[in-house]
N, C-alpha and C positions, 0 to 999 in steps of 0.2 A: 954348181947347184947349191952348195952350202952358202955361198955369199948371197945368192939370190934369195934363199930362204931366210937368211938373217935380215936382209934388207926388207923383205915383205913383213917380217915379224916386227921390225922396228917401225915400219910405217903404219902398221895396223894398231899398235899399242895406243898411240894418242887417240885414235878414234874410239877405242873402248873407254878410255878415261873421259872423253867428251860425252859419251852416252851415259856413263855413271853420273857425271855432273848434271846433265840434262834431267835425269830422273830425280835427283835431289831437288833441283830447282822447281820441277813440276810439283813435287810433294810440298815444298815450302810455299809455293803459290796457292796450292789448294788449301793448305792450313791457314794462310793469310786471308783467303777468300771466306773460308768458314768463319774465322774470327770476326772479320768485318761484317759478314752477314748476321752473325749472332749479335754483334754490337748494335747494328741497325735495328734488328728485331727487338732487342731490349729497349732501345730508345723509343721505338714506335709504340711498344707495349706500354712503356711508362707514360708517353704522351696520351695514349688512349685512356689509360687509367686516370690520369689527371683530368682529361676532358670528361670522362665518365663520372668522376667524383664531382667535378664542377656541375655537370648536368644533374647529378643526384642532389647536390646541395641546393641547386637552383630549384629543383622539383620539391625538395623538402621545405625550402623557404616559401615557395608558392603555396604548397599545401598548408603550411603553418599559418600563412597570412590569410588564406581562405577560411581556415578553421577559426582563427581569431576574429575575423570579420563576422562570421556566422554567429559566434558566441556573443559578440558585442551587440548584434542586432536582435537576436532571438532570446538570449540569456537562458539557455536550456538548464543551467544549474540553479536558477532561481525558482523557488516555489511559486506556484500559480503562473508560471511563465506562459503557459498555453491557454490561460483563461482570458478569452477575448470578449465575453458577453458583457454588454453594457445595458441590457434590458432587464428590468426586474422580473423576478419569477415569483408569482403569487401562489402557485399550486404546489402540492406536496405529493411525494410518492412513498408509500409504506410497503414493507415486505414482512410477511408473517410465516414462520416455519417452526416446527417442533424442535425442542432441545434434545430429544431422544436420538437424533441422527448420529450423535457422537458415540452412542452405544455400539454401533457397528464397527468402530475402529478398534483395532486389537491392542494398540499401545498408546501411551500418553503422547508420544511424538506424533502419531497419526491423528489423534483427537485434536491436538493443538493445530496441526497443519490444516485439518478440515475447517476449523473455525477461521483460520487465516484466509482460506479460499472464499468463504462467505463474505468476510470483510472486504477483500479485494474486489469481488464482484459488485457489492453494493456501493463501494466508493467509485468504481469506474463509471457506473450508471447513475451516480448522484442520488442515491436513495436517501430520503430524509429521516425515515424511522424504520427500525428493525424490531419486530415483535417476536419474542420467544415464548411459545405456549407449551403447556404440558398436555400430554396425550393420556386419556383414560382408557388405555388398552387392556384387554383381558390378560390375566397372568400367563395363560398358555400360548399367547401370541409369540411367534419366534423372534420378533424384534425386541421383546421385553426381556432383557437379561442383564445381570450385573456386569460391571466393568471387568474386563479380562484380567486386569492387574489388581492385586490386593495391596499395592504399596501407595495408595492414595494418601497424601499427607506425610509420607516418609521421605522427606527431602532435607537439604541442608538448612531449611528455614524452620524445621521443627524445633520446638522448645526442648531444652535439656531434660533428662529424665527426672532430675530432682525438682523441676518446676511443673511436672505433669500431675494432674489430679489422679490418684490411684483408682478412684471410683468412676472416673470418666471412661467413655468408650475408647477402645484402642485406636480407632481411626474414625474421623468424621465421615458420615454417610455421603456418598457421591451424589450430587445433584446435577444432572446434565444441563438443565436450563441455566442454572447459576454459572456453571463452568463456561458455557457458550457466551452468556451475557458479560461475564467479567473480562474475558479476553477481547471481545468486541469493543468494550468500553476502553480497555487499555490501548488498543491499536488506534482508536479514534482520537485519543487524548494527545495534545502536543507533547513532544518529548521533554520540554523543559518543565512540565507540570507533573510528570508521572511519578517522580520520587516523592512529591508532596501529597499526591492524591491517592496513590496506590501503595499501601503497606505490603510487606512481603507476604506472599500467599502461595500455597502449593499449586493453585490453578495457573499461576503466572510463571512458574519456574522455567518453562520452555518458550514463553512468548517472545523472548529476545531473539529466537531463531527465525521468526516469521519475517517476511519482507515488509518493509514499511509501506503505509498507505500514501504517504507524501501528499496529504490533503492541502488545499489552498490555505488553510488557517494554521498550518504547521510552519510558523515563521522562524527565521533566524534572528540573531541579535541585530544585525545590520540591515534588516529589511524594514523599510518605512511603509507603514500601512495605516489607514484610518481606524482599523479595528484590531483588537488582539484578544486572545483567550487568556484568562488569568485565574488566580485563586486568592481569596481573602487571607491576609496574613494576620496572625495574632499580634497583640501589642508587644509582647516580649521579644518577638522576632525583630521588630523594628528597633527596639532598644538595644538588642545585641548587635544589630547591624551598625548602629551609630557608635556604640562603644568600641567596635572593631575598627573604627576609622572611616566608616562609610559616611558619605555626605547625606545629611538629612534635608531633603528638599521640601521642608514643610513651609506652607504659605499661610499667611495670616488671613483669617476669614472672619467676617462679622458673625457674631453668635446669634443665631435665629433658631426658632423652634421647628422650622420647615426642613432643615438640611443638616447633614453631618458628613464627616469624611472618614473613609477607611483606607487601608493600604492594601495593595494588590501586587502580586508577582505576575508580570506579564511577559517574562522571558527577556527582559532587558538587563543592563548592568545594575540598575537601581530600581527599587520598587516605585510604583506610581501612586499618587494620592487620588482617590476616587470620590466624587461627590455623589451622595445618595440621599434619598428622602429620609426624614427622621423616623418615620414609622416603619421603615424597611429593616427587618432583622436578618442579618447575615452572619451565620456561625463561622467560626474560623475554618479555613481550608475549603470554603465553598467555591466551587468553580463558577466563574462569571464571564460574560462577554463585555468588553470595555471599549468604549469609543475614546481614542487617544486625543489628548488636548492639542489644539491648534493655536499656536501663538504663545508668547511669553506671559506667564501669570495665570494661564488657564488650567483647569483641572479636568481629569478624565471623568467620564460618566458611564453608568451602567446602561446597557441596551439589551434588547431581546436578541437571542441567538439567531432568530430568523431575519433580523433586519438587514444584514449584509446581502443575503440572498434576495430579499424582497426589493432592495434598492438597486442592486447591480447585477443580480443573477449569478454571482459567484457562489460556488458550492461551499457550504460551511459545515460539512460533516453530518453525521447521523446521530440520532438519539436512540436509546435502548429502552424497551418496555417489556416487562414480564407479565404474562397472562396465565392464570391457573387453569384455563380451559380455552377451547377455541371460541366459545361464545363470548368470553371476556375480551377477545380480540376486537369485537365489534362494540361491546357495551362500555368498555373503559377507555375509549379513545380520547386523546386530548383535544380532539376537534369536535367534541359533543356539542359545544355552544354554537358551532357552525353547521350543525346537522349531521355530523359524523362523516363517514366515507360515502361519497356520492358516486363512486365507480369501484365496484368490487369484482375481482377476477379470481376464480378458482382454477387450479391446474390438475389435469388427470389425463392419462393415456386413453381414457374413454370419452374425452371431451371432444368438442368440435374443432376441426382443423383451423388453426390460428390464421393461416394464409387466406382462408375463405371469408373471414369476418373482420380482420384487423383494420381494414380501411373504413369500416363502419363503426368502429369503437371510438369512444372518446368524447369529442365535443369539448366544451369549456368546463371540464371537471375541476373541482377545487382540491379534493383529496382522494387519491387513488390508492387502493389496497390490492396487493397481489399475495395470494395465500398458496403455499406449497405444502404437500403432505410429507409424511415420514417414510419409514421403510415399508409400511403396510399400505400406504396410499392415503390420500386425503379423505376418501369416503369412509374408511373405518374410523378415523379420528372424529368425524362428525357423528357417525352412528353411535359411538360409545360415549358421547358427551351428554351426561345426564342433566346438565344445567341448561341445555337448549330448550327454548319454548317457542313453538311446539317441538316435540322430539321428532327427529328425522332419521330415516333409515339410510343405508348406503345408497340405495337407488334414488332417494330424494335429495341427496347432497347437492346437486346442481341448483336446487331451489334457493339455496342460501346466498347465491351470488348473482350478479348481473350477467356475467359471462362465465361459461364453463368450457375451458379451452385445453386442447392438446397442443402444446407449444413445440413439440418435436414429433410430428406425425409419422415420419419415415425413419424411425430410429433403427440402427443396425444391431444394437445390443438388446438382450431381453430385458435388462433393467437399466434404469437411469437413476443415478444417485441424486439426492436432493441438492447437494452443492453444484452438481452438473446441470440439473434442471433449472436451478436459479439463474445461472449464467445464460443458458439457452433462452429461458423465458424473457429475461430482461432484454436480450438482444432481439428477440422476435417482436417485442413491444416498444422498441426504441423510438418509433415515430411518436408514441404517446409521451414517452419520458422526456423527450427533448423537443417538444412542440415549439414552433416559432410564434 
């Protein structure tokens, strides 16, 4: 029995070793499979990433090509890129509103931003003239109040204490109409002329925060155009320019009594020589519109600011006019020699629904005037104007206009601010403003 047991034990031992060896082999095979699978997955992932990167680069390249092609064709970065009108525009659009609307703004930042909204609205709808009139409101009217801040004029532009007149007032009085007009003029002026035409002033200390109007006549140095805005340079400016190494592009002219030349900065690398009539007096730093010379040996010429619009229809900015009362809006018009405004529209929430009459308004008008009221409404501004002849009551205010309209008949707010009403009114009358 012992021998049999020993024999069985000796025979079974190799089987156990073979089972252990088989287990190790299976473990090794599993490890090898896992490693191979991981390697294959890594390679596949790398290939996918390379393919994805290639697709991404291809997509990026395609997008870049499309963007470059769009920019090449449409030139969105160029000023006046979207101006496609080739038909001259002979009519004008004017807007009148009170300067007192800024009194409702609590801070100088809000006052400045309000004027920026007005400028943007007028620029978008190609308004030619903005009139800022004073309101003769009673002193107990809630809209008549001094500025909420008493720091008017206290800015980094203020003169040093040793240069101030001790007998002078502590601060200059705030004039809302002048404040509005100055910022509107600043925004309309091309950037290359602002430093020359606008000295440091507290009204403009925050104007740099406003969005630019980017008007068609705000050209860059590399923009070729038949017209440019410029300002007359004094003689010493030209002498200093030449002394500093600048090229003096002076051309010889025959001396006559009919013409003379002046120098103007038109935003180019060099000033241009402008031919003017002898009897024309142009003080230094006068803003002018210049027709650029065409061809060698030619000189620039002065033209009317309305000429680009009249010949091509391109919008050439707006002009600013101050009126001491609402009656002066009508009587001091620059179009008096043409009969004044032949289409006048007043706005009020008590007016006629603009949707009911807009299709019948207009015709071939030459000069359109849109008037908006202040915080107390246009009726009160008319009723308190002592210079109106004949005097009108608030109920008679519609008699002053050809049309008395409610341009936002279903307003959701109890009050609509003047800057909001301006944008809404211009949009409601768009068919008149951009007639074909």
